[in-house]
C-alpha atoms as one frame of an Amber mdcrd trajectory, in Angstrom:
protein
 -78.744  31.764 -70.558 -82.145  31.948 -69.257 -83.304  35.444 -68.482 -84.515
  34.334 -65.334 -81.459  32.319 -64.065 -80.520  34.882 -61.520 -83.765  34.497
 -59.668 -84.115  30.294 -60.077 -80.624  30.534 -58.384 -81.898  32.775 -55.474
 -85.452  31.298 -54.835 -85.496  28.059 -56.779 -87.698  26.588 -59.747 -91.064
  27.584 -60.299 -93.808  25.396 -58.457 -97.286  24.545 -60.073-100.198  25.412
 -58.458-101.130  21.936 -57.956 -97.909  21.505 -55.894 -99.516  23.621 -52.953
-100.059  20.721 -50.734 -96.650  19.769 -50.821 -95.745  22.961 -48.823 -97.997
  22.430 -45.961 -96.274  21.772 -42.694 -96.310  19.017 -40.143 -96.387  19.919
 -36.461 -92.487  19.384 -36.121 -91.728  22.160 -38.728 -94.737  24.277 -37.944
 -93.494  24.659 -34.097 -90.147  26.202 -35.476 -91.942  28.334 -38.324 -94.611
  29.885 -36.275 -93.388  29.668 -32.713 -89.734  30.751 -32.957 -90.789  34.304
 -32.117 -92.847  33.515 -29.065 -90.060  31.140 -27.898 -86.944  33.509 -28.569
 -88.582  36.056 -26.768 -87.652  34.716 -23.328 -84.152  35.147 -24.239 -84.998
  39.352 -23.810 -88.444  39.301 -21.705 -86.591  38.588 -18.257 -83.997  41.113
 -19.077 -86.270  43.683 -19.618 -87.981  42.906 -16.494 -84.372  42.984 -14.585
 -83.644  46.568 -16.448 -87.051  48.145 -15.332 -86.728  47.026 -11.712 -83.259
  48.249 -11.759 -84.383  52.028 -11.785 -85.033  51.523  -8.231 -81.660  49.904
  -7.279 -81.531  46.129  -5.688 -84.289  46.521  -3.248 -86.897  45.967  -6.180
 -84.976  43.061  -7.797 -86.384  40.637  -5.827 -89.770  41.390  -7.297 -88.837
  39.708 -10.594 -90.126  36.228  -9.947 -93.483  37.552  -8.810 -93.890  39.425
 -12.068 -92.646  36.482 -14.124 -95.435  34.509 -12.438 -98.098  36.974 -13.658
 -96.572  37.013 -17.257 -96.410  33.200 -17.414-100.246  32.955 -16.295-101.028
  35.794 -18.932 -99.339  33.641 -21.427-101.102  30.430 -20.512-104.452  32.325
 -20.597-103.917  33.738 -24.012-102.956  30.305 -25.502-105.703  28.763 -24.116
-107.809  31.332 -25.773-106.246  31.050 -28.974-106.938  27.333 -29.051-110.371
  28.246 -29.263-109.743  30.528 -32.026-107.976  28.036 -34.419-110.807  25.563
 -34.048-113.811  28.313 -34.605-111.543  30.311 -37.526-109.466  28.090 -39.257
-108.933  29.945 -42.681-105.712  31.820 -41.346-107.554  35.026 -40.894-106.945
  34.795 -37.137-107.580  37.867 -34.973-108.654  39.800 -38.263-111.389  37.401
 -39.357-112.603  36.892 -35.714-113.090  40.975 -35.180-114.775  41.166 -38.567
-117.205  38.585 -38.001-118.396  39.715 -34.732-117.572  42.994 -34.181-117.556
  44.603 -38.115-115.329  45.661 -40.626-114.121  48.645 -38.642-113.073  46.384
 -35.786-111.418  43.960 -38.248-109.410  47.086 -39.427-108.141  48.027 -36.101
-106.918  44.848 -35.352-105.227  43.958 -39.046-103.611  47.528 -38.751-102.385
  46.320 -35.270-101.308  43.250 -36.435 -99.197  44.737 -39.362 -97.434  46.849
 -37.226 -96.803  43.875 -34.758 -95.217  41.950 -37.554 -92.982  44.622 -38.862
 -91.757  45.408 -35.572 -91.414  41.739 -34.765 -88.771  41.600 -37.839 -86.858
  44.963 -36.738 -86.851  43.812 -32.896 -85.499  40.120 -33.759 -82.690  40.806
 -36.081 -81.575  43.926 -34.009 -81.635  41.841 -31.021 -79.822  39.092 -32.663
 -77.220  41.357 -34.161 -76.477  42.721 -30.519 -75.885  39.710 -29.277 -73.417
  38.749 -31.902 -71.785  42.031 -31.521 -71.673  41.458 -27.636 -69.576  38.062
 -28.537 -67.756  39.674 -31.293 -66.530  43.123 -30.386 -64.919  43.762 -33.589
 -68.383  44.023 -35.100 -69.333  47.174 -32.830 -70.144  49.969 -34.774 -71.731
  47.926 -37.857 -75.228  46.969 -36.321 -77.060  48.578 -38.717 -75.624  47.490
 -41.891 -75.657  43.892 -40.219 -79.146  43.829 -39.335 -80.219  45.089 -42.484
 -78.071  42.319 -44.545 -79.945  39.762 -42.086 -83.270  41.134 -42.971 -82.440
  40.495 -46.520 -81.279  36.966 -45.962 -84.502  36.156 -44.277 -86.309  37.514
 -47.258 -84.510  35.484 -49.584 -84.949  32.298 -47.640 -88.637  32.667 -47.325
 -89.041  33.828 -51.002 -87.939  30.152 -51.512 -90.980  28.654 -49.886 -92.700
  28.253 -46.546 -91.726  24.679 -46.262 -87.756  24.934 -47.214 -87.396  28.146
 -44.736 -89.277  26.187 -42.227 -86.785  23.405 -42.427 -83.946  25.832 -42.481
 -85.014  27.358 -39.187 -85.738  24.100 -37.636 -82.658  22.898 -36.424 -81.316
  26.381 -34.582 -85.196  26.626 -33.148 -84.750  23.168 -31.460 -81.150  23.879
 -30.448 -82.117  27.040 -28.840 -84.861  25.126 -27.054 -82.304  22.208 -25.790
 -79.588  24.754 -24.669 -81.860  26.852 -22.754 -83.741  23.946 -21.018 -80.539
  22.023 -20.716 -79.189  25.273 -18.990 -82.213  25.450 -16.507 -81.767  21.654
 -15.747 -77.960  21.899 -15.368 -78.168  24.846 -13.014 -80.967  22.905 -10.990
 -78.557  19.728 -10.477 -75.637  22.143  -9.292 -77.854  24.161  -6.929 -79.120
  20.739  -5.635 -75.403  19.707  -4.991 -74.782  22.978  -3.165 -72.355  24.146
  -5.576 -72.256  28.172  -6.035 -72.670  29.836  -9.356 -72.142  33.674  -9.491
 -72.610  35.805 -12.515 -70.076  38.153 -13.226 -72.071  41.195 -12.245 -72.874
  39.273  -9.057 -70.178  41.029  -6.855 -71.547  44.343  -8.089 -73.770  46.597
  -6.259 -76.785  47.988  -7.910 -78.267  51.255  -7.000 -80.863  53.204  -8.230
 -81.015  55.600 -11.116 -80.183  59.235 -10.083 -83.224  61.000  -9.048 -85.184
  57.984  -8.073 -83.607  56.790  -4.498 -85.648  54.311  -2.671 -88.991  54.181
  -4.639 -92.154  53.545  -2.389 -95.991  53.635  -2.589 -97.815  54.816  -5.948
 -94.164  55.284  -7.795 -93.304  51.574  -6.661 -96.309  50.318  -7.999 -95.938
  52.165 -11.036 -92.615  50.519 -11.516 -93.418  47.076 -10.849 -96.665  47.645
 -13.292 -94.026  49.049 -16.229 -91.632  45.903 -15.267 -94.481  43.718 -15.803
 -95.441  45.428 -19.164 -91.999  44.658 -20.290 -91.873  41.121 -19.311 -95.122
  40.737 -21.487 -92.863  41.074 -24.699 -92.690  37.429 -23.958 -96.425  36.867
 -25.424 -95.010  38.452 -28.658 -95.948  35.875 -31.459 -98.355  34.057 -29.561
-101.010  34.948 -32.395 -98.836  34.206 -35.398-100.285  30.556 -35.200-103.619
  31.409 -35.421-102.896  33.482 -38.595-100.850  30.667 -39.968-103.384  27.867
 -39.997-103.947  27.092 -43.562-100.145  26.487 -43.531-100.629  23.333 -41.432
-101.220  19.761 -42.592-104.792  18.418 -42.181-106.480  18.177 -39.988-105.280
  21.835 -39.732-107.264  23.105 -36.508-106.048  20.115 -34.308-102.411  20.314
 -35.425-102.395  24.408 -34.906-104.115  23.791 -31.285-101.603  21.258 -30.386
 -98.640  23.193 -31.622 -99.820  25.967 -29.535-100.022  24.118 -26.526 -96.549
  22.908 -26.991 -95.171  26.394 -27.532 -96.629  27.386 -24.446 -95.392  24.699
 -22.399 -91.881  25.071 -23.453 -91.984  29.225 -23.420 -93.386  28.949 -19.760
 -90.838  26.500 -18.566 -87.594  28.179 -20.181 -89.323  31.916 -19.109 -89.445
  30.954 -15.663 -86.145  28.920 -15.567 -83.916  31.804 -16.847 -85.745  34.208
 -14.055 -84.962  31.515 -11.426 -81.527  31.257 -12.532 -80.973  34.842 -12.898
 -82.048  35.264  -8.997 -79.874  32.058  -8.247 -76.470  33.559 -10.012 -77.371
  36.927  -8.712 -77.426  38.799 -11.964 -77.359  42.958 -11.609 -78.559  44.490
 -14.826 -78.634  48.315 -15.052 -79.925  50.505 -17.693 -77.164  52.963 -16.791
 -74.149  50.602 -15.986 -71.736  53.252 -15.371 -73.982  55.098 -13.064 -75.596
  52.563 -11.239 -73.126  49.331 -11.103 -70.976  49.976  -8.039 -67.665  48.304
  -8.079 -67.408  47.734 -11.976 -64.395  48.704 -13.796 -65.034  52.336 -15.929
 -64.563  50.287 -19.049 -67.202  47.540 -17.868 -69.186  46.178 -20.921 -72.586
  44.775 -19.564 -73.510  41.470 -21.237 -76.882  40.279 -21.837 -78.499  38.619
 -18.889 -78.985  35.197 -20.172 -75.084  35.300 -21.239 -73.904  36.338 -17.884
 -76.547  33.185 -16.250 -75.180  30.567 -19.033 -71.683  31.590 -17.977 -72.104
  30.921 -14.774 -74.188  27.945 -14.643 -71.468  26.374 -17.159 -68.395  27.573
 -15.332 -67.319  23.966 -15.331 -68.269  23.436 -18.580 -67.375  25.824 -21.259
 -68.898  24.263 -24.224 -72.058  24.862 -22.560 -71.863  28.411 -22.313 -70.508
  28.743 -25.880 -73.457  26.729 -27.447 -76.069  28.754 -25.631 -74.548  31.678
 -26.603 -74.595  30.896 -30.199 -78.049  29.461 -30.460 -79.492  32.768 -28.658
 -77.711  34.678 -31.262 -79.149  32.526 -33.982 -82.611  32.256 -32.721 -83.240
  36.053 -32.113 -82.235  36.694 -35.785 -84.482  33.670 -37.035 -87.503  34.552
 -34.734 -88.325  37.400 -37.417 -89.529  34.270 -39.651 -92.684  34.154 -37.808
 -93.522  37.635 -39.329 -92.556  36.475 -42.730 -95.202  33.723 -42.533 -97.832
  35.739 -40.805 -97.502  39.070 -42.559 -97.815  37.808 -46.219-101.139  35.448
 -45.493-102.844  38.443 -43.399-101.713  40.689 -46.210-103.282  38.422 -48.784
-106.459  38.072 -46.885-106.671  42.002 -46.763-106.296  42.142 -50.696-108.505
  39.611 -50.842-111.208  41.672 -48.964-109.972  44.678 -51.067-108.247  46.633
 -48.182-104.652  46.301 -49.657-103.815  46.174 -53.423-104.476  43.132 -55.091
-100.549  42.228 -55.919-100.261  41.083 -52.108-102.967  38.196 -52.924-100.701
  36.608 -55.804 -98.696  33.773 -54.746 -95.177  34.178 -56.580 -93.434  31.126
 -58.088 -92.684  29.360 -55.004 -96.224  29.282 -54.034 -95.414  31.894 -51.206
 -96.778  35.408 -51.062 -93.653  37.093 -52.655 -94.950  40.776 -52.618 -95.987
  40.541 -49.075 -92.588  39.217 -48.011 -90.711  41.860 -49.949 -93.153  44.551
 -48.548 -92.577  43.301 -45.293 -88.548  43.151 -45.379 -88.720  47.053 -46.843
 -90.599  48.122 -44.206 -88.868  46.446 -41.481 -85.602  47.850 -42.772 -86.976
  51.363 -42.963 -87.655  51.266 -39.142 -84.219  49.562 -38.539 -82.731  52.626
 -40.270 -85.078  54.992 -38.304 -84.138  53.455 -34.771 -80.345  53.141 -35.835
 -80.771  49.322 -35.364 -80.947  50.035 -31.637 -83.507  46.920 -30.075 -84.128
  48.661 -26.796 -85.857  51.477 -28.558 -87.943  49.445 -30.656 -88.647  47.179
 -28.275 -90.493  49.946 -26.482 -93.011  50.100 -29.317 -93.387  46.362 -29.738
 -96.226  45.212 -27.253 -99.317  47.800 -27.908-100.019  46.103 -31.478-100.484
  42.611 -30.419-102.308  43.588 -27.307-105.004  45.764 -29.181-105.393  42.424
 -31.532-105.522  40.135 -28.347-108.476  42.309 -26.771-110.589  42.271 -29.942
-109.963  38.737 -30.550-111.052  37.918 -27.474-114.291  40.088 -27.060-115.312
  38.868 -30.571-114.719  35.433 -29.598-117.181  35.995 -26.703-119.645  37.291
 -29.323-119.101  34.117 -31.418-119.931  31.626 -28.693-122.854  33.829 -27.204
-124.465  33.919 -30.700-124.095  30.137 -31.371-125.439  29.421 -27.632-128.811
  31.186 -28.824-129.576  28.392 -31.285-127.731  25.327 -30.214-129.843  22.867
 -28.381-127.673  20.231 -27.829-126.724  19.908 -24.196-122.900  18.472 -25.016
-122.548  21.289 -27.368-123.974  23.943 -25.085-121.692  22.714 -22.492-118.597
  22.672 -24.952-119.256  26.170 -26.025-119.891  27.818 -22.721-116.628  26.240
 -21.291-115.036  27.838 -24.513-116.649  31.350 -24.039-115.279  31.331 -20.076
-111.836  30.656 -21.421-112.088  33.482 -23.607-113.843  35.769 -21.171-110.713
  34.975 -18.897-108.357  35.580 -21.664-109.788  38.886 -22.334-109.666  40.196
 -18.556-106.014  39.391 -18.559-105.303  40.907 -21.860-107.457  43.954 -21.246
-105.477  44.419 -18.101-102.105  44.488 -19.736-103.214  46.549 -22.422-104.260
  49.124 -19.985-100.868  48.648 -18.101 -99.037  49.078 -21.254-100.756  52.208
 -22.209-100.303  53.675 -18.960 -96.430  52.948 -18.471 -95.356  53.228 -22.060
 -97.366  55.596 -23.872 -94.481  58.082 -24.170 -92.883  55.549 -26.561 -96.101
  53.718 -27.639 -97.573  56.729 -29.627 -95.340  55.973 -32.633 -96.927  52.369
 -32.946-100.491  54.001 -32.144-100.002  56.604 -34.920 -98.856  53.964 -37.431
-101.764  52.018 -36.945-104.146  54.815 -37.283-102.265  55.831 -40.728-102.572
  52.101 -41.705-106.434  51.997 -40.696-107.151  55.075 -42.919-105.245  54.081
 -45.761-106.954  50.671 -45.972-110.367  52.230 -45.924-109.024  54.648 -48.615
-108.036  51.844 -50.821-111.141  49.786 -50.169-113.318  53.164 -51.146-110.997
  53.086 -54.417-111.691  49.692 -55.275-115.350  50.197 -54.542-115.550  53.342
 -57.054-113.875  51.614 -59.602-116.114  48.524 -59.520-119.188  50.881 -59.625
-117.672  52.566 -62.358-116.916  49.307 -64.579-120.052  47.583 -63.912-121.745
  46.672 -67.089-125.098  48.428 -67.901-128.186  46.021 -67.747-129.682  47.907
 -71.062-127.817  47.605 -74.046-128.851  50.908 -75.271-127.216  52.440 -72.357
-123.914  52.057 -73.814-123.899  54.309 -77.057-121.571  52.894 -79.315-119.162
  55.673 -81.013-120.577  57.166 -84.377-117.214  57.339 -86.325-113.546  56.431
 -85.805-110.968  58.986 -86.472-107.502  57.394 -87.019-104.372  58.937 -86.415
-100.883  57.692 -87.416 -98.063  59.891 -85.909 -95.054  60.019 -88.012 -91.804
  62.166 -87.701 -90.045  60.526 -90.847 -91.305  58.327 -93.673 -89.126  55.037
 -92.271 -90.040  51.244 -91.926 -92.051  51.704 -88.704 -93.950  54.799 -89.875
 -94.819  52.795 -93.144 -95.872  49.625 -91.055 -98.240  51.830 -88.774 -99.733
  53.291 -92.061-100.336  49.742 -93.270-101.842  48.600 -90.107-104.141  51.311
 -89.896-105.471  50.655 -92.955-106.486  47.199 -92.122-108.362  48.658 -89.258
-110.692  50.578 -91.909-111.341  53.643 -89.841-114.082  56.171 -91.251-111.325
  58.597 -91.244-107.412  58.109 -91.692-104.645  60.658 -91.394-101.165  60.873
 -90.682-100.040  63.652 -88.207 -96.413  65.030 -87.936 -95.229  67.789 -85.601
 -93.211  70.486 -87.054 -90.199  70.847 -84.966 -87.631  71.219 -87.628 -89.163
  73.149 -90.614 -86.053  71.588 -92.807 -86.974  67.992 -91.656 -90.780  68.530
 -92.032 -90.039  69.907 -95.579 -88.308  66.809 -96.283 -91.172  64.612 -95.178
 -93.324  66.524 -97.164 -91.635  65.775-100.393 -90.798  62.338 -99.639 -94.492
  61.869 -98.782 -95.421  63.174-102.326 -92.973  61.117-104.182 -94.146  58.174
-102.752 -97.857  58.965-103.562 -99.269  57.878-100.313-102.769  58.412-100.243
-103.070  59.194 -96.757-103.391  63.083 -96.065-100.336  64.353 -94.092-101.091
  66.860 -91.189 -98.601  69.233 -89.802 -98.881  70.470 -86.401 -97.170  73.617
 -85.685 -94.670  73.689 -82.447 -92.908  76.951 -81.870 -91.262  75.622 -78.805
 -90.244  72.528 -80.467 -92.734  70.124 -78.268 -94.038  67.054 -79.745 -96.669
  65.916 -77.021 -98.194  69.106 -76.186 -99.350  69.674 -79.910-100.665  66.278
 -80.484-102.526  66.488 -76.829-104.176  69.684 -78.376-105.012  68.108 -81.581
-106.901  65.081 -80.218-108.535  67.068 -77.594-109.871  69.614 -80.433-111.470
  66.209 -82.427-113.185  65.227 -79.549-114.640  68.597 -78.793-115.680  68.888
 -82.210-117.023  65.385 -82.575-117.862  64.124 -78.831-119.313  61.055 -80.083
-116.405  60.253 -82.463-113.411  57.703 -81.163-109.901  58.975 -81.868-107.329
  55.874 -82.212-103.919  56.782 -82.164-101.520  54.560 -83.847 -97.906  55.456
 -82.425 -94.796  53.418 -84.381 -92.274  52.275 -82.017 -88.634  50.948 -82.101
 -88.178  47.523 -79.786 -84.471  47.170 -78.956 -82.862  43.935 -77.471 -80.517
  45.606 -74.902 -81.297  47.483 -71.505 -78.243  50.055 -72.689 -80.004  50.731
 -75.997 -82.944  52.574 -74.524 -80.575  55.311 -73.072 -79.868  56.168 -76.953
 -83.809  56.918 -77.722 -85.484  59.607 -76.672 -88.494  57.692 -75.609 -90.969
  60.262 -76.904 -93.369  57.742 -77.969 -93.749  56.223 -74.413 -94.099  59.740
 -72.846 -97.013  60.497 -75.389 -98.629  57.214 -74.993 -98.521  57.939 -71.102
-100.469  60.946 -71.617-102.994  60.057 -74.281-103.943  56.988 -72.032-105.582
  59.548 -69.642-107.676  60.965 -72.531-111.617  59.926 -72.470-112.687  58.490
 -76.111-108.781  58.009 -77.052-107.680  54.532 -78.144-103.822  54.220 -78.330
-102.239  51.307 -80.321 -98.360  50.622 -80.206 -97.004  49.590 -83.692 -93.737
  48.110 -82.662 -90.712  47.723 -85.039 -88.327  45.037 -83.766 -84.311  46.084
 -84.219 -81.847  43.583 -85.453 -80.988  43.438 -81.429 -84.396  42.358 -80.226
 -85.357  38.827 -79.513 -88.246  38.866 -82.076 -85.425  39.896 -84.910 -83.707
  37.043 -84.280 -83.643  33.793 -86.883 -86.414  31.345 -86.107 -85.979  27.621
 -86.284 -87.157  25.747 -89.432 -90.418  24.837 -89.451 -92.791  22.529 -91.508
 -96.754  23.431 -92.172 -98.942  20.351 -91.243 -98.706  17.485 -93.672 -95.695
  18.871 -95.312 -93.253  16.209 -94.371 -95.686  13.515 -95.679 -96.182  15.332
 -99.182 -92.368  15.835 -99.267 -92.393  19.444 -99.348 -89.116  21.115 -97.862
 -88.865  22.985 -94.462 -89.350  26.721 -94.137 -87.016  29.279 -92.582 -88.235
  32.279 -90.998 -91.634  33.025 -89.757 -94.819  30.787 -89.203 -97.995  31.911
 -90.553 -99.624  34.426 -88.694 -96.465  34.607 -86.656 -95.011  37.189 -88.478
 -92.361  39.499 -86.836 -94.628  42.708 -87.732 -96.866  41.471 -85.270 -98.680
  44.423 -83.402 -98.979  44.994 -79.800-100.721  47.580 -77.628 -98.299  48.787
 -74.771 -94.912  48.169 -76.355 -92.406  48.367 -73.353 -89.730  50.357 -75.083
 -88.938  52.375 -78.060 -89.071  55.869 -79.921 -91.040  57.410 -82.589
């Protein structure tokens, strides 16, 4: 059985690099892949508005539609602005590239930090919200939200490791089903309303009172509450930036297709968002932050359903399958909305790694041509957030909006500078007119997003500080990683003058031996081939009887390599060898010490437990010593793959000459091959 069979079953067969074009997305697949987050947010953004307004009781609920209109205007402004972004910067850097090019590297890192946090929270919020909806429909699952959320994240990770196109195809049906379900619900509600039919939610008969201590708010307190409700409703804008970060995943023409997808997403999202708010007023939904205290007339054991569930139940009161359909696709889309982050985070991580702000491993594509390391990292960090907040979507949503609006502001201000810079040199009146129109759009977008950011910081700072602190930590970490890579590059750059690199005067070779067995003899033979200036064998006197037996065996065999015995009163092997090598380097600083370590190579993982791995520990310590070269000389045991009998072979022309076929190793493919850095074994 192939060693990677489980991996192939999970993520599929590996794809060649030249198959990358086959993984690019058409618009019909790109919409559910990159817009599922923004579309699914309409399932909880209206509810967040109602929950926030409930603090002031029923008197504030009628402001919900005005707040919804303002949120829709902001969304359209942001989408119009991002359509300019994807045309100007189609490489996939999105907000990070715009800010870096127009404001400098530090601004780019601020945006990158904000986006990375936003992507992680997208996964955490989407999965926990989806699980919460499922648990509402299946009460038997209550109390298991945390493990269910973790399982969902792991499943999403596995699907995305199979590749963008395959995961997009899998998510297209639920996303389109959600769009059909919600828009169908709005249309059905409009028809019933036009016919004069009554549609009341299950909470319509309750009286909503203000939370204790608030009473009837007025003046500044009411303004603050409305602003807070507006900031909560702006959760509907999360995910808008994902398309600008995923432009490379689109089919050609990439920018045009990405801009079209943005427009499609905005149109559908605004219709669904405003439709749900309208139906909430039409069905008299009452949502409360504390149902037991605020909903007068509710039973003591009343369990508050989500706003969308109550609306669909009222609208489809005469068509039960419609209610169950909306409930099912809502729970599913909320879970699958995390896929937006699984497509955006790895691409952004790859760009940051290419710019040396994140580890280089994030720039490497996996077997399925996806950025596998970024996908795994995103899943791991999202799971940590879910565990830290006990899979509570309400607490996670409070952290959500800050990062995305920081990136919105930096991006729009960067685009204004971009168009201003181009206008200084452009003379074509038609092109200048287009640039001025684009700059006006980005300016309006900046005004909108800056206002939202100020409101969010003013109304949610008690929760938002966690997201801000995480962004600061990421910023400092990425600066440190870049500094490390630059320091290493400067240290490793080749000198222009050859004489600056002083060659070693002599090579002092050491073969470490514990007993005179086959691995030790092979190491001695290999060390002789290197023809070092000085060659000696070194052993550590851990057991005097064993050491004396080694001396006698050494002399009896007549080995012409001197044997050096190092004392070890505390029965340690690594320390005496390190001290001896250090003394050699101190006495002859221009010499190179070459250490040969014989190692066992076993074929089964459990056999590792039967060896003390002293060679591996010693090698790890010696690698940090300047002027010391370490060579592992492996001895493959019968259980290892190298010791298995090889197929018969024939030398070139042997069959034609009638020579017999040979068994065993081919010439120059002996099992005695020496490798540096053998993965396991013990001396």
